[in-house]
C-alpha positions as CSV (number, residue, x, y, z in Angstrom):
1,M,11.0,75.0,-53.2
2,K,9.1,71.7,-52.9
3,I,5.5,70.5,-53.0
4,V,4.1,70.3,-49.4
5,H,2.0,67.4,-48.3
6,Y,-1.1,67.3,-46.1
7,P,-1.4,68.4,-43.3
8,H,1.1,71.2,-44.0
9,P,-0.4,74.5,-42.7
10,A,0.2,76.3,-46.0
11,L,-2.5,74.1,-47.6
12,R,-5.1,75.8,-45.4
13,C,-3.8,79.3,-46.1
14,Q,-6.2,81.9,-47.7
15,A,-3.9,83.2,-50.4
16,K,-3.3,86.9,-50.9
17,P,-3.8,88.6,-54.3
18,I,-0.7,89.5,-56.2
19,S,-0.3,93.2,-56.9
20,S,2.8,93.2,-59.1
21,I,4.7,90.7,-61.3
22,D,8.4,90.9,-60.7
23,K,11.5,88.7,-61.5
24,K,11.1,86.8,-58.2
25,I,7.6,85.7,-59.1
26,K,8.7,84.7,-62.6
27,L,11.5,82.5,-61.1
28,Q,9.0,80.9,-58.7
29,I,6.6,80.2,-61.6
30,G,9.4,78.4,-63.4
31,E,10.2,76.3,-60.3
32,M,6.5,75.5,-59.9
33,F,6.2,74.2,-63.5
34,D,9.3,72.0,-62.9
35,L,7.8,70.6,-59.7
36,M,4.5,70.0,-61.3
37,Y,6.0,68.1,-64.3
38,E,8.3,66.1,-62.0
39,A,5.3,65.0,-59.9
40,K,3.2,64.2,-63.1
41,G,0.6,66.9,-62.3
42,L,-1.7,69.0,-64.4
43,G,-1.8,72.0,-62.2
44,L,-0.1,73.5,-59.1
45,A,-1.2,76.3,-56.8
46,A,1.2,78.5,-55.0
47,T,-0.1,77.4,-51.6
48,Q,1.1,73.8,-52.5
49,V,4.7,75.1,-52.5
50,A,4.1,77.2,-49.3
51,L,3.7,80.5,-51.1
52,P,0.6,82.3,-49.8
53,F,-0.2,84.0,-53.1
54,Q,-3.1,83.9,-55.6
55,L,-1.0,82.2,-58.3
56,L,-1.3,78.9,-60.2
57,V,0.4,77.1,-63.1
58,M,-1.4,74.6,-65.3
59,N,-0.9,72.4,-68.3
60,V,-3.9,70.1,-68.6
61,S,-2.1,68.0,-71.2
62,G,0.5,67.1,-68.5
63,D,3.2,67.0,-71.2
64,P,6.2,69.3,-70.5
65,D,6.9,69.3,-74.3
66,K,3.6,70.9,-75.1
67,K,4.5,74.5,-74.0
68,E,1.4,75.8,-75.9
69,H,-0.7,74.2,-73.1
70,E,1.2,76.0,-70.3
71,F,-0.7,78.7,-68.5
72,V,0.0,81.0,-65.6
73,Y,-2.9,82.6,-63.8
74,I,-2.8,85.3,-61.2
75,N,-5.6,86.3,-58.9
76,P,-8.1,83.8,-60.5
77,T,-11.8,84.1,-59.7
78,L,-14.5,81.6,-60.5
79,V,-17.4,83.6,-61.9
80,E,-19.7,81.0,-63.4
81,R,-20.5,77.3,-63.0
82,K,-22.8,75.1,-65.2
83,G,-23.8,71.5,-64.8
84,T,-22.1,68.8,-62.7
85,M,-19.8,65.9,-63.2
86,D,-18.4,63.2,-60.9
87,G,-14.9,61.9,-61.5
88,E,-11.8,60.6,-59.8
89,E,-9.5,63.3,-58.5
90,G,-6.1,63.3,-56.9
91,C,-3.7,65.9,-55.6
92,L,0.1,66.4,-55.6
93,S,-0.2,67.3,-51.9
94,F,-2.0,64.0,-51.2
95,P,0.3,61.4,-52.9
96,G,-1.4,58.2,-53.8
97,L,-4.9,59.3,-52.7
98,F,-7.7,59.4,-55.3
99,Q,-11.4,59.8,-54.7
100,K,-14.5,60.7,-56.6
101,V,-15.4,64.4,-56.4
102,R,-18.3,66.3,-57.8
103,R,-17.4,69.4,-59.7
104,A,-19.1,71.8,-62.1
105,K,-18.9,70.6,-65.7
106,T,-18.2,74.0,-67.3
107,I,-16.8,77.1,-65.6
108,K,-15.9,80.6,-66.4
109,I,-12.8,82.2,-64.8
110,H,-11.5,85.7,-64.7
111,A,-7.7,86.0,-64.0
112,Y,-4.6,87.9,-65.0
113,N,-1.8,86.5,-67.2
114,L,1.9,87.2,-66.7
115,L,1.7,90.4,-68.7
116,G,-0.9,91.7,-66.2
117,E,-3.7,91.5,-68.7
118,K,-7.1,90.4,-67.6
119,V,-8.2,87.2,-69.2
120,E,-11.4,85.2,-69.3
121,V,-11.3,81.4,-69.6
122,V,-14.2,79.0,-70.2
123,A,-13.3,75.4,-69.4
124,S,-15.1,72.1,-69.5
125,D,-14.5,68.6,-68.3
126,L,-10.9,67.8,-67.2
127,A,-9.8,71.5,-67.6
128,S,-12.8,72.6,-65.5
129,R,-11.9,70.0,-62.8
130,A,-8.3,71.2,-62.7
131,W,-9.3,74.8,-62.5
132,Q,-11.7,74.3,-59.6
133,H,-9.2,72.1,-57.8
134,E,-6.4,74.7,-58.0
135,I,-8.7,77.7,-57.2
136,D,-9.9,75.8,-54.1
137,H,-6.2,75.5,-53.0
138,L,-5.9,79.2,-53.2
139,N,-8.8,79.5,-50.8
140,G,-7.5,76.9,-48.4
141,V,-10.0,74.3,-49.5
142,L,-8.7,70.8,-50.2
143,F,-10.3,68.1,-52.4
144,V,-10.8,65.9,-49.4
145,D,-13.2,68.6,-48.0
146,K,-15.4,67.9,-51.0
147,L,-15.8,64.1,-50.5
148,G,-19.0,62.4,-49.7
149,I,-19.4,60.3,-46.6
150,I,-18.1,57.1,-48.3
151,G,-15.1,58.9,-49.8
152,K,-14.3,60.4,-46.4
153,L,-14.4,57.0,-44.7
154,A,-12.4,55.4,-47.5
155,S,-9.7,58.2,-47.1
156,R,-9.3,58.0,-43.4
157,G,-6.4,55.6,-43.4
158,A,-4.5,57.5,-46.1
159,L,-5.0,60.8,-44.3
160,K,-3.9,59.4,-41.0
161,E,-0.8,58.0,-42.7
162,L,0.0,61.4,-44.2
163,E,-0.5,63.1,-40.8
164,E,1.9,60.6,-39.2
165,E,4.5,61.1,-41.9
166,F,4.3,64.9,-41.4
167,K,4.7,64.6,-37.6
168,Y,7.7,62.2,-38.1
169,A,9.3,64.6,-40.6
170,Q,8.9,67.4,-38.0
171,Q,10.5,65.2,-35.3
172,R,13.5,64.5,-37.6
173,G,13.8,68.2,-38.3
174,D,13.0,67.8,-42.1
175,I,10.0,70.1,-41.6
176,P,10.0,73.0,-39.2
177,P,7.5,73.2,-36.3
178,E,4.1,74.6,-37.2
179,T,4.8,77.9,-35.4
180,E,7.8,78.5,-37.6
181,I,5.8,77.5,-40.7
182,K,3.1,80.0,-39.8
183,A,5.6,82.7,-39.0
184,L,7.2,82.2,-42.4
185,I,3.9,82.4,-44.2
186,D,3.0,85.5,-42.2
187,S,6.3,87.1,-43.2
188,L,5.7,86.3,-46.9
189,L,2.2,87.9,-46.6
190,S,3.5,91.0,-45.0
191,E,6.4,91.6,-47.5
192,S,4.2,91.4,-50.6
C-alpha cells in the first residue's frame, strides 16, 4: 500500500460504502495510519491509497503518539455546514502543493466507527477543514477543484509536473497503465 499521487485514477473514484468491518479492513486501516504519519498528514482517505471505499483515518494533531486523537470513520456524510473560512490547504496526493481554499467553518458529520456504531461529529476550524478535505476525496473531488482562478493559475506548473512524473513512472513500469488501474479498482468494488 502507498499513497497515490495526482493524476492517479483512484483519486477520481466515487468510493463505495462499506457494509462490513472485517480483519482485512482493520489491517488496511493500520497501514493507512502508518502512511499518514510517515507523510506528516492529518488525514487520509481510502481513495488516496487506491482503495475505492468510504473510509478515512484522521488525527488532526498529526502526532502519532497522541492515539487519543486517532479516529477511523466509515461511510461519512456531511450533514450540516455553517460559516466560511479561507486557509491554506495541502494534500498528501499533491506533494509540495499548497493553496488557499474556502471551506465551511463548522460542520456536522454522520459516520460509523470501527464497532459499527453510528457517530455524530461536530468540528470547527482545522478539524472541519480536514473532514471536508477527506470526505471530498471519497467523492472523487480534489482540493484543486475548489481553487479560485488565481489559485488554479498558480497551481498549473505543479500539476503539470505531477502529471509528467506520473506518466514517466508508468513508462518505467513503476505504475501500471490506467486500464490496469481501473480494472483493479473495478475488481475491488465488485468483491466488496
